[in-house]
N, C-alpha and C positions, 0 to 999 in steps of 0.2 A: 863172448857171452854177455859180458857187461854192456857192450855196445847195443846188443839186441834188446836188453831190458830197458835201457835208456830210450831207445827208439820207440818201443811199444808204449812206454809211459807217456812220451810226448804226443804220440798219436791219440792216446786215450784222452789226454787233457784238451787237445784241439777239438776233438769231436764233441766233448761235453760243452765246450764254449759255444760251438755252432748250434747245438740243440738248445742251449740256454737262450741264445739270441732269437731262435724261432719262437720260443714261448712268450716273449714280451712284445711281439709285433702288435702295434695299436690297431684296433678295428674301429671303423666308423659306426657310431650309434645314431640311429634316427631320432631326432628330437620330437617328442610328443607335445602337442599343445596343452597348456595348463587347463586344469578343470576349474569349474566355478568355485569350489571350495578352496583350491589353492590360491586363486586370485583374491578371494575374500579374506583368507588368512593373511596373505602378504600385505594387504591394505591395512587390516586391523592391527597388524604387528607394529605399524608406524604411528598408531593413534596415541594422542596424549590423553591420559585418563585422570580424572579427579578421584581421589581415594575416598569416596563416599558410598556407603551401601545403598542399594535400591530400597525405596520406601514402600514398595507394594509387592505382595506375594501374588503371583498370577493365579494360582489355584483358588486362593481366597477371593480374588477378583471375580472369577467366573461364578462363584457361588452368590456373591453379592448382587450381581447384575442379571441373574437368571430371571426368566419371565414367569417362573412358577409363582413367585410372590405376587406379581402384578395380577396374574389370572385369579388367584385365590382371593385377593383383596377386592378386586372388581366384582367378583361373584357375590361376596359378602354384602357389599354396598347395594348391589342390584336387588338382592333378596332380603334386605333388612325388613324386619317386622317389629316396629316400635311398640306394638301392643303385646308382644310375647314376653312374659316375665322370665327373667334369668336368675338362677340361684347362684349368688356369689357374695362373699363376705365383704360388703361395703355398706356401712350404715347410711341410711338416707339423710340423716341430719348432718353427718360429716360431709357427704357429697354436696348438700345444699351450701354449706359453709365454704367449701372450696370453689364451687361455681360462682358464688358471690364475690370472692376475691378475684377470680378471673374476670368477672364482669367489670369490676372497678378499674382495672387497668387495660381494658380493651374497648374499642368502639363498637364491637358486636353486641347484640342483645342476648346475653347469656343468662337465661333464667332456667330454674329447675322445672322439669316436667317429667312425668313418668316415662314417656317415650325416650327421652334423652338418657335417663337412668338405665333403661333396658339396653340401649345401644352400647353405653360405656361398659356395663357389666359383661355384655356379650364379647366385646373386644378383649377385655381383661381375661376372660375365661378361656377363649378359643384362639386368640392371636397374640399371646404374650411373646412367644419366640419370634414371631414376625416383626413385632415392634422393636425387639432388641437388634435385629438386623437393620431395620429402617433407621434407627438412631445412629448406627455406625456409618451408614451411607450419608446421612444428613449432615455430618460434620464436614463433608466435602462440598455439598450443594448449598446449604443454608446461607453461608457467607455471601455467595453470589446472588442469591435471591434477595437478601436483605439490602445489598448495595443497590439493586435496581429499584426496589420498593421505596427505599428512603429517598432516592433521587427524585421521585415523583410524589413524595409525601403520601404514600399509600400505607395502610396499617401493616406492620411487619408480621402480624399473625397470619396473613394470607400465604406465607411460606408453607404452612401446613396443608394448603390446598393441593400442592404438587404431590403430597403423600397420598391423598385421596384419589387424585386424577391418575397417577402413573406408578405409584409405589416407588417413586424416585428412580425409575428406569428410563433413561433417555431414548431407548430404542423401542419403547412400548408402543404398540399399534392396536387400536380398538377394532371391534368388528365392523365399524362404519368408516375406518380409515383415519381416525384422529391419531396424531403421532406426537411423540416426544414427552418431555417432562410435564408440559402444560396441556398436552392433548389438543393441539390445534388441528382443525380441519384444513384441507388444501386451500380452499378459497379464502378462509380467514387468514391463513398464513400469508398468502399473496397480498391480501389487503393491508397487512401490517409489515410489508416489505421484507418478508422472509424468503430467502433464495431457495428454490426447490428445482433441482434439475437431475440429470442422470447420475451425477457423482455426489452432489451435495444436497442435504436437506437441513436447512437452518432450524427447522422445528425441533431437531434433536440437539441443537447447540444450546448449552445451558445459559450463556450470557445473552445471546440474541433472542432466544425464545422468552427469557425472563423479561427483557425490555418490552417485547411485544405484549406479553400478558399484563404487565404493569400498565401499559398504555390502554389496553382494553378495559381494565378495571377502572381506570380514571374516566374513560368515556361513559361507562355504564353508571358510575356514581353520579355523573352529571345529569343522567336521565332519572334514576330512581331515588337518589339521596339517602339510601339505606344499604349498609354493607351486607346484610343478610340477603336482600333481594339481588344485590350485585352477584353474590355467589350462585344464587338460583339461576340468574340469567346466564352466567358463565357455563352452566351445565346444560340448560334446555333452550337458551336463546332468549333475548328480550321480548320477542313476540309472545311466547308461551307465558311468561310472567305477567305481561300486560293483560292477556286473556284471563288469567287466574284472578287478577285484581278486579276486573270487570264482573266476572262470575260470582265473586264473593260479595258483591255490592259495594265495591270501592275500598275494602279493607287493605291495608298496606303493611301488615305484619306477617312474616313468613309463616308462623304457626297458624294464622287465621286463613291463609290462602293455600296452605299445604295440600289439602285434599283435592284442590282444583289443578294442581301441577301434574306433569307426567310422573308415572310410577317411580322411575329411576331417580328423579329429582326430589321426590318425597323423602328418600333416605339420604339425600346428599348432604344437607346442612347438619343433620344429627351426626353423620359420620365425620364431618369436618370438626364439629365441636368435641366429639368423643376423642378424636385424634389429638386435638389441642390439649385436652385434659390429661391424656396419658403421657404426652411429652412433658407437660408441666409437672406432673406428680408421679413420674415413673419410679423414683426412689422409694416413695411410700408404698408402692406395690411390688417392690422387689425386682423390678425390671432393670437389668444391667446392660447398658448399650455395648454392642460389639466394638472392637477397636476400630479406629478410623481407617477407612479404605485408603484415603489420601487426604492431604491438606492442600487447599487451593494455593496457599502462599508458597508451598514447596514445589510448584510447577511454574513453567513459563512457556512462552510461545516463540517460534522462529518462523520467518517467512520463507516459503519454499520457492526455489528458483527453477525446479525441474520436477516433472511428474515422477512420483515414486510410490511404491506399494508398501503396505504395512509389513509385509514379509521381508522386503529389502531393508526397511528401517530396523526391524527386529534383528536381522542377521548382523547388521553393521554395528548397532548400538547395544546389543544384548538386552533389549527391552522386550518382554513377552508381548505377543500380539494381543492377548486379552487386555493388557494394560493400555496399549495404544487404542483399542476399541473403547475402553472406558473413558480415556482422556480426550478422545476425538470422535464422539458419537455421531457427528453430523456428516462424516464421510461414509456413505452408504455401501460402497463397493470395496472398502478397505484400500482405497487408492486416494492419495492426495494429488489432485490434478494441477496442471499448470496451464492457465488460460491467459492469453495476452490481454492486457488491460485490467485484469482482476488480480487481487491479492489473496492467497490462501496460506493459512497458518497451521502449524503443527504444534500441539501442546505436548510437552515432555517434562519428566522430572528435572529439577534444576540441575542436578549433576550431569544428566544426559544432554541438556542444552549446552553446557560447557564443552562436552566432547564433540557435539555436532558443529558448533561454531569454530572450534579450534582445528577441525579436520574437514571443513566444508568442501574444499577443492578435491580431496581424496574421495569423499562420499559421492560427489557428483561424477567423478571419474568412474567409479564403480557402476553407477546408474547408467552412464553412457556405455560402458562395457556390456552391460546386460541388454541395453537397447540395440547395440550393434549386432547382437546374436539373432535378432528377429529376421525372419525371411522377408526380403524385399526384392521380389522378382523384377520389377520395372527398373529399379536402380542398378541392379546387376546387369540387366540387358543394355542399359545406356553405357555402363562402364565397359562392357565387352565391345560395343560398337565403337567406342572412342579408341580402343586399343588398335583397331584396324585403320584408323585415320592417320595419314602421313603428314597432315598439315597442322597437327596439334602440338602444343608445347606449353611450358610453364615459365613464368618469370617471377622473380622475387622483387617486391616493391617495398620501400621503406615509407611508412606514414608516421605522423606524429599526432598525439592526442593530448590536448591541454586539460589537466584535471580541474574540474569545477567542483563547487560545493555540493556535497551529497554523493559524489562518485565514489566507487569502491573498486579495488583491483579485480574482484570477481565479475562485477558488471562490465568493466572495460574489456576484460578478456573474453567474456561471452559475446560482446558486441562485435569484436573483430575475429571471432572464431579461433582463438588461441588459448593456451593454458596459462594459469597464473604463474607457474614455474618459469615458463619462457619469458613472460612479461617482466618478472623480477630479475631474471638473468640479463636480459637486454638492457635494463636500466639500472643495474647494480643496486637493487633494493634488498634490504635485509628483512624488514618487517612486512606485515600484510596491510599496512595503512597506505592509502593513496596520498602522495605528497601534493598538497593544495597548490595550484598555480603552475606546477611543473609540466613541461611537455614531455610525454612519455614516448619512447621509440617503439613503433609497431612494425614488425616484418611479416608481410603477408605473401602468399603464393597465389598468382592469378594465371589463368589459362589464356593464351593469346594465339592467334592464327599466325602461320609462318609468313603470310603475305603482308602482315602489318610491320613494315620496315621500320617506321619511327612514328612517334606521336609528338606533334609540335603544339606549342601553346598558341592561342589565337593572337593575331596582331603582332607576331614576332618573326614573320617569314621574310628572309632577305631576298634580294633580286636573284642571286645565284641559285638559292634553293627553289625559288618560284620557277625559274627556267628549267631546272632539273625535273620539276613536277610535270611540266608539259611534255618532256621527252620520255619520261619513264612510264611504263604501262602498269607498274605495281601500284597498288592502292596505298594511299597515305591518309592518316586520320589526324584530326585535331580535336582538342578538348575545349569546350566553351562552357563558361559558368552562366547559368540562367537564374536570375533572381525573381522570386515570386512571393506572394503573401498568402498564407494559408491559415485556416482555423485549426489550431492544434489543441486537442483535448488532453488535459492533465487532471490529476486527482490529488487532493490535499486531505491527509488523514488528520482529523480534528484531535488536538491534544487538550489536556485539562488546562483551563485558563484562556483558551482561544476564544475570540469573538468574531462576528462577521466583519466588523470594521477592520481589524488587523489582517484578516485573511484577504479581504479585497485589496487592501493597500499593498500587501506582499506581492500580489500578482498583477497589480495595475488595472484592476477592474472595479466596477461599482458594486455596492452592496445589493442593489436591486437586481443586477445581473446574476449574482451568486444565488439569490433567493429564487429567481426565475428558473435557472438551470437545474436546481435541486428541489424544486417544488416546496420551498419553505415558506410558511405563512407568517410566523412570528419572528422573533429575534434570537430564539434559543436554539442551540446546536448541541448534539449529543457527542461527548468524547468517544473517539474510536470510529466514528462514521466517516466515510470517504466522500468528500464534496467534489463535484465535477466543476472544473474551471476550463473555460474556452478562451484561448488567447489567439489573436491574429499575429502570427510571427513571420519574420522574414526568413524564407527558406532558400538556400543556395544549393542548386543541384548542378552536377557536371554532366554535360551531354557530349557524346563523341560523334563527330560528323566526318564524313568522307570529304577530302579535298579533291575537287574535280579539276584535273589539269587540262583546261582548255585555253585557247588563245586569249580570250577576253579576260580570263582570270590573271594570266601573266601580265597583260597590258595594265590591268587595274592595279596589280601589286606594284609594278614598276612605277606607275604614275603616283601612287600614294607614297612610295618611298622617295621619289624625286621631290615631291612637295614637302617632305619631312613632316607629314601630317599623321598623327596617331588616330587610327580609325575609332578607337574607343572614346575619343573626345567628342564625337559627333553622333547624331542619331537621325536616321531617315524616318520622317513621319509616315505612319501607316494609316490605313482607313479606320476611322472611328476614334483616332487619338485626339486629345486636347492637352493643353499645357499642364493642367492639374494631374491627369493620369501619367504624363511623361515625368513630371517632377516626383511623383510618388514612386514610379518604377525605378528611377535611378537615384532615389534618396537625396535629392537636391531641393532647395527651397524654390517656391513659385516666383518670388521676387527676383532671385538671382537668375533664373532661367529667362525671365522677361528682359532683365538688364543686359545679359550677355548676348541676346539676339535682337535687341532694339524693338521689342514688341509691346503693344499697348493692351490688347484684349487677350482672351483665352483661346481663341480659334487660330489654328495654323493650317496651312495648305498641305494636302497629301503629297508626298514625294519630296518636300523641302527638307533641308538638312539643318538641324539645330545644334548649336554648340552646347556641350554639357559641362565645360570648364571655362574659366575666364582667360581667353587667349590674349587679351590686351594687357594682362597684369605683368609687371616686371618680375623676372626670376628672383626668388627670395635669396638673400645673402645667407651664406652658411653660418649657422649659429650653434653654439654648443648648448645642449639642453641637459638638464638633470631632473630626476623625479624625486620629489619630497613628499613625505607622508605627514599631513597635518591632522592632529588629534584634538577632538573636542571633549572636555571632561565636565562632569557634573557631580556635585556633592549632594548626597541624599539628605533631604529635609524631612522633618516630622510629617507623617501621614502620607508620604509618597510611596507608590508601588512601582514595580517594574513596568507594568502596563502604562501607568500615567507618565512615567519618564520617557517611554518609547514614543507615546503620542506627542509629547512636548517637543521632541527633537526629530519627529518624522522618520523614525527608524523602526525596524521590527524588533520584537523581544528576543528572537533567536539570535540576531546580530549582536545585541548587547551581551547576551550570554556567552557567545563565542569570543568577543573582544575581551571580556573580563573573566573568562573561564568559570562561569557560574553554572551549576548543574540544575538547581531548582529555581523557583520564582521569588525567593525571599531576598530582600536587600536590608543591609544594616544601616541604622541612622549614622550619618556622618561619613559613610564610605564614599570614596572617590571612584566614580565609574567612567569608563570611556564610552561616550554616547555618539561619537561620530569619527569617521576616518575619511580623509580626502587625499587622493593622490594628485599632487599639483606638479605640472611640468614647468620648471622655471628656466629662464633664459639668461645667459651671461650678457646679452645685449641690453643695456639699461634703457635705451631709447624705445626698443620694442616693448619691454615690460611696462614702461611708463605709458606708452600709447594704449596698450591693452587695458591698463588700470583706468585710464580716463574714459575709455569706451564703456567699461563695466559700470563706472560711476554714473555716466550719462544714461545708460539703460536702466539703472536702479532708480534714478530720479524721475524718469519718464513715466507718465501716467498711462497705464494699460487698461483696456476695457475687455470685459468678458460677458458674452451673451449666454444667459442661463438656458440650459437644455432640459428636456423632459427627464425626470429622475435625478437631477442634480440636487445637492444639499450644500449648506455652507461648509460642512465638514469635508465633503468630497472636493469642493472648489479650493478650499484652503490647502488641501494636500497637493494640488497641482502646482502651487507656487511656494517653494521652500522659504521659510521665514515668515510666512503670512499666517496669522491665527484667525480664528472665527471672530474674536472680539475686534480685530483690525478691520475685517470686512464689514462688520456692523457699524463701526465708527465712521469709516470712509463713505459708506452709502446710506447712513441714517436709518438703519434697519433696527427695529426693536425686538421683533420675534424672529424665529428661524424659518418661517415659511417663505418659499420662493415660488415664482411663477415662470413658466417657460417664456423666453423672449426678453426677460428683464436684462437691463444693462448695468453691470457692476464695475465699479472702479477698483483697480488693483494698484497697490503702491501709493495710495492716498492722493 
């Protein structure tokens, strides 16, 4: 009986174990793709945030930039009746006293008259709340207006004109199409270099539109010589003001010609003066400005490297779309475009700029993720076709990029189509800074055809390889480097303190060329403007050519190898060639080319072979070389500036700043600055060094001649010869003034 109980208990335990195993069998779960919100949250979870609160409330922003205020104020100005008496507690004598004080500190003709009194009282009675809101918005815009006005010596009171024109709404559009804070018409905006296209309207950009409005005011004042008439011309055009002057019998005071102006312009100047009065004396009338929408100094800009929408920026940075609209009103479609050759900037609160720059690669990765979700039928069709091809494949290639001044890791990764993370991993980089002068390893994947057996470099094919080419039917390719000279367009963004001389020296062009390319008449340039620079640069391109395996090719290759002749040392003259063009093509001097080939003139016969190297020279002895850095220092004297020191030593201001780690343009008296760095290759062979030194002394003592070309100046000629100053050129050539004529012969080195 006991045995039966034990057996039944054992069976019960075994069955329970079996059932337990059945319940924990793993089942495969299909992995669902991540949603947009999951991707967004995963990226934002890795962001580095500054612990600063946002400075703008989005709901408040919407109310401040609403078009209701613009519509109401525009209607008031249009229907102003200066003869209609308004009942408001403001003594006439007190108003006269205040207007007199305003007139004393303003270039405008502010005189009391009954019409102006009626307009002021009308605004105070009916528009007090509107001016409270306008004063809140003005705290963001007025500093920008004043900066543009003061730069051109325009009265700062003109900032109140934007209140009358647009109610400080950058997206305001009038019934006739005038747009922006300063209400520019399309043609006028184009005339003053404001960019207007599908995505961007610079008429709504506070800084660019303010600069254009300031320039317009300056031009109109040169015509009328009276600021009241300048404002009238801004509203109705200079032609209508000129007509009103003629119809009034030649009178040139606004109040005397007012009745001859268009109806809207008749109320324009009174509205401007009334606005100025209310802003100046708002406390006396119990007007309390709303809190500032934003402070201009609390914002900054970042250059965008990929097109992105306001919605994407809002989701990534937690900035309300309304705030982005307020800070970036020039982007009409709420999209910051990316156009090759143009720079587009995004204005953000300072704390959000820090988040953007710290997580730039992640932000662009999310933008790319969004872009990849778009339907691209033709790309998918090509991809599907390539899947059926049996002759396709990929190969990884290692390239190297030497980091130059101005390069960044994000630009380098974009150029080669890789990520910043990969670039840092391959080169063991910890920070996001690009190491200057270092060669960075780049691994790229390229598609190759299966019949491309090998790629050989030019002029390195052996006899055995050449014979194999003739017998093998598979195609073989070689790479050849082709050197050409092309005009490359670059852009230089003008910084504060720059001048045309320094910019032209930096890029090796003349001042006249810079002025011609950018249509500059005078010598003044505006900070922030991009100047076009055209340089003729040496461009090396790699061309892949098929090697044809014919009998003649084999014989030619064998013959050239038997003769131990390097084909790259000779050039076969083509039709239309001359010595000058050949010397420029292979970057050798004309004299050497003539000497190596025993030639007297510039003409050469077609089909003849020219030596491109000195084949008669003895092979150089092996010499140990080392590179030394020679530094030139300068002690700052009284009255010297960074610009004058840079001109003295023929270097750029930016180089001096880099060498001495200076951030601004200020230098201290007595400070020792590095003003020159030279990398000298020295040889241990004393005889060679002595010989080079004697040649250098001989060249220095030798008198050189320079023929003046059209557009040359003593400054530009002196820059071509290091160590030569303008006073030296005057002394050696007996020149008293700085005027030169084309064709003049100047002595160099005395």
